[in-house]
TISEGU-981329 format. One record per residue (C-alpha): x, y, z; residue number from 1; residue in one letter. Coordinates in Angstrom, 2 decimals, padded with zeros to 5 digits. Each point is the difference from the previous one (the first is absolute). Example, Ala and Ser with C-alpha at 12.3 -4.5 7.8 and 13.67 -1.06 7.14 Angstrom:
! residues 2
        px        py        pz   papa   volum
    012.30   -004.50    007.80      1       a
    001.37    003.44   -000.66      2       s
END
This chain:
! residues 190
        px        py        pz   papa   volum
   -064.70   -012.47   -033.75      1       a
    000.16    001.39    003.63      2       p
    001.46   -003.20    001.27      3       k
    002.63    000.27   -002.88      4       r
    000.82    003.87    000.76      5       r
    000.21   -001.01    003.50      6       r
    002.46   -002.81   -001.00      7       s
    002.23    002.29   -002.12      8       v
    000.09    002.52    003.07      9       w
    001.31   -002.63    002.14     10       l
    002.47   -000.82   -002.57     11       a
    001.07    003.59   -000.36     12       a
    000.21    000.24    003.95     13       a
    001.91   -003.17    000.30     14       a
    002.67    001.17   -002.77     15       c
    000.20    002.99    001.78     16       l
    000.83   -001.14    003.65     17       l
    002.44   -002.19   -002.05     18       l
    001.91    002.99   -001.59     19       v
   -000.02    002.08    003.49     20       l
    001.40   -003.44    001.74     21       a
    002.86   -000.09   -002.45     22       a
    000.42    003.86    000.20     23       f
    000.15   -000.40    003.84     24       g
    002.28   -002.93    000.02     25       a
    002.41    002.03   -002.45     26       y
   -000.16    002.96    002.61     27       g
    001.08   -002.45    002.85     28       v
    002.77   -001.29   -002.22     29       y
    001.34    003.42   -000.90     30       q
   -000.18    001.29    003.67     31       t
    003.57    000.25    001.47     32       p
    000.34   -001.77    003.58     33       s
    003.73    000.11    000.15     34       a
    003.23    001.92   -001.36     35       y
    003.37   -001.67   -000.22     36       v
    003.06    002.43   -000.52     37       d
    003.01   -001.93   -001.30     38       i
    003.31    002.11    000.18     39       d
    003.51   -001.07   -000.87     40       v
    000.64    002.85   -002.38     41       n
   -002.82   -000.86   -002.20     42       p
   -002.86    001.63    001.80     43       a
   -003.59   -001.96   -000.90     44       i
   -003.27   -000.01    001.72     45       e
   -002.26   -002.88   -000.32     46       l
   -003.66    000.41    000.57     47       t
   -001.88   -003.21    001.56     48       v
   -003.53   -000.71    000.20     49       n
   -001.93   -001.89    002.75     50       s
    000.50   -003.28   -002.21     51       f
    003.82    000.53    000.22     52       g
    000.11    000.73   -003.62     53       i
    002.36    002.90   -001.42     54       v
   -002.12    002.50   -001.63     55       i
    002.37    002.50   -000.64     56       d
    003.93    000.54   -000.46     57       a
    001.12    003.63    000.32     58       e
    004.02    000.55   -000.58     59       a
    001.08    002.92    002.70     60       l
    003.27    000.69   -002.00     61       n
    001.33   -000.48   -003.27     62       d
    001.96   -003.20    000.91     63       d
   -003.55   -001.33    001.27     64       g
   -001.60    000.66   -003.40     65       r
    002.79   -001.80   -001.59     66       t
   -000.81   -003.15    002.04     67       v
   -003.76    000.40   -000.53     68       l
    000.53    000.34   -003.70     69       d
    001.94   -003.26   -000.03     70       a
   -002.66   -001.94    002.39     71       v
   -003.79    000.19    000.18     72       n
   -000.82   -000.94    003.48     73       v
   -003.97    001.29   -000.19     74       t
   -003.02   -002.40    000.37     75       h
    002.25   -002.72    001.56     76       r
   -000.30   -001.01    003.26     77       p
    002.53    001.89    002.44     78       y
    002.35   -002.88    000.80     79       a
    000.28   -001.14   -003.73     80       a
    000.47    003.95   -001.06     81       a
    002.99    000.47    002.85     82       i
    001.65   -003.34   -001.05     83       e
   -000.20    000.85   -003.85     84       m
    001.34    003.55    000.91     85       l
    002.91   -001.30    002.13     86       m
    000.88   -002.49   -002.63     87       k
    000.21    002.18   -002.64     88       s
    002.93    001.31   -001.50     89       e
   -001.10    003.79    000.01     90       a
   -000.26   -000.30    003.75     91       f
    002.74   -002.38    000.93     92       s
    002.56    002.20   -001.54     93       s
   -000.59    002.57    002.64     94       y
   -000.48   -002.85    002.92     95       a
    003.50   -000.91   -000.03     96       t
    002.07   -001.02    003.20     97       e
    000.89    003.47    000.82     98       d
   -003.70    001.11   -000.41     99       g
   -002.84    000.13    002.49    100       f
   -003.57   -000.42   -000.59    101       i
   -002.43    001.98    002.33    102       d
   -003.59   -001.13   -000.48    103       i
   -003.05    001.77    001.94    104       n
   -003.42   -001.20    000.15    105       v
   -002.97    002.50    000.92    106       v
   -003.16   -001.69    000.59    107       s
   -002.96    000.37    002.57    108       e
   -000.73   -003.51   -000.61    109       n
    002.15   -001.60    002.56    110       d
   -000.13   -003.54   -001.75    111       v
    000.63    001.14   -003.32    112       l
    002.96    002.15    001.23    113       g
    001.68   -002.80    001.98    114       e
   -000.40   -002.04   -002.97    115       s
    001.49    002.27   -002.33    116       l
    002.88    000.67    002.48    117       v
    000.59   -003.80    000.02    118       a
   -000.26   -000.61   -003.82    119       e
    002.47    003.19   -000.42    120       s
    002.57   -001.49    002.46    121       s
   -000.15   -003.49   -001.69    122       e
    000.62    001.60   -003.53    123       a
    002.65    002.15    001.34    124       a
    001.69   -002.83    002.05    125       s
    001.04   -001.57   -003.72    126       s
    002.10    003.29   -000.89    127       m
    003.61    000.38    000.87    128       p
   -000.37    003.08    001.75    129       c
   -001.38    001.08    003.46    130       g
   -003.48    001.03    000.45    131       h
   -002.53    001.39    002.60    132       a
   -004.02   -000.52   -000.57    133       c
   -002.25    001.51    002.30    134       q
   -003.30    001.69    000.62    135       r
   -000.62    003.68   -000.02    136       a
   -002.92    002.35    000.40    137       d
   -002.00    002.17   -002.42    138       a
    001.34    002.99    001.65    139       d
    003.71   -000.97   -000.91    140       l
   -001.01   -000.83   -003.51    141       r
   -001.52    003.32   -000.30    142       d
    003.18    001.91    001.42    143       a
    002.26   -002.05   -002.45    144       a
   -002.32    000.58   -003.15    145       s
    000.07    004.03    001.00    146       a
    003.64   -000.49   -000.14    147       a
   -000.06   -001.70   -003.17    148       g
    001.59   -003.14    001.58    149       l
   -000.58   -003.55    000.55    150       c
   -001.22   -000.87    004.01    151       v
    003.45   -001.96    000.37    152       g
    002.31    002.80   -001.21    153       r
   -001.96    002.73    001.90    154       y
   -000.21   -002.07    003.22    155       r
    003.95   -000.64   -000.45    156       a
    000.60    003.55   -000.98    157       a
   -001.82    001.36    003.18    158       q
    001.82   -002.54    002.14    159       e
    003.53    001.19   -001.05    160       l
   -001.02    003.84    000.03    161       m
   -000.79   -000.58    003.53    162       e
    003.18   -001.79    000.56    163       l
    002.01    002.69   -001.69    164       d
   -002.02    003.09   -000.91    165       p
    002.80    001.22   -002.42    166       s
   -001.92   -002.30   -002.66    167       y
   -002.70    001.34   -002.04    168       t
   -002.81   -001.73   -001.30    169       l
    001.17    000.68   -003.65    170       d
    003.49   -001.43    001.00    171       e
   -001.65   -003.04    001.37    172       c
   -002.29   -000.35   -003.10    173       a
    002.94   -000.16   -002.29    174       a
    001.60   -003.00    001.78    175       m
   -000.91   -003.46   -000.47    176       s
   -001.32   -002.02    002.76    177       m
    003.10   -001.86    000.82    178       r
    001.83    003.49    000.42    179       q
   -002.88    001.01    002.33    180       l
   -000.08   -002.99    002.12    181       r
    004.07    000.18    000.11    182       d
   -000.20    003.84    001.13    183       h
   -002.27   -000.94    002.46    184       i
    001.90   -003.23    001.44    185       d
    002.94    002.44    000.07    186       a
   -001.94    002.45    002.02    187       c
   -000.99   -002.62    002.64    188       h
    003.33   -001.24    000.48    189       q
    001.29    003.21    000.74    190       e
END
């Protein structure tokens, strides 16, 4: 009987370890390692884990909500998710020839960050409009979030307000990314 009791305890301990390992793996899966802000006029933030899988998609404005209601990008590898997003009718209707896609990747993991920038650039290259894909830091993401904006729009607004102080953050927030880029380009030409 003592041997059998010991076997039952060992089996229970093994099951417990298996359950804890599963929860640990799930915890790692659910841990954000990067944030990708995509802004045309729909403004969207994708959260990516260390495996390169999109674990969350958040709309940062009404147009972003419309796009995410039409396209489910969560629990997909980032390259597949961004391609699916770009090819969707909901997104591509905003990314026309006169549009501009601004993508910013925030990640402390340099390998993942550079991979996400490359995959973003490749997907955006298939669109008829201009695009920019770059890294951003967590401080910039925090400042943009506090202002209620995507990183790209916040960055462009800061640049425009520096070039022409007559613009306000609210005015910049109301512009499309193309309008912001055009105003910035006009300021540089002057």
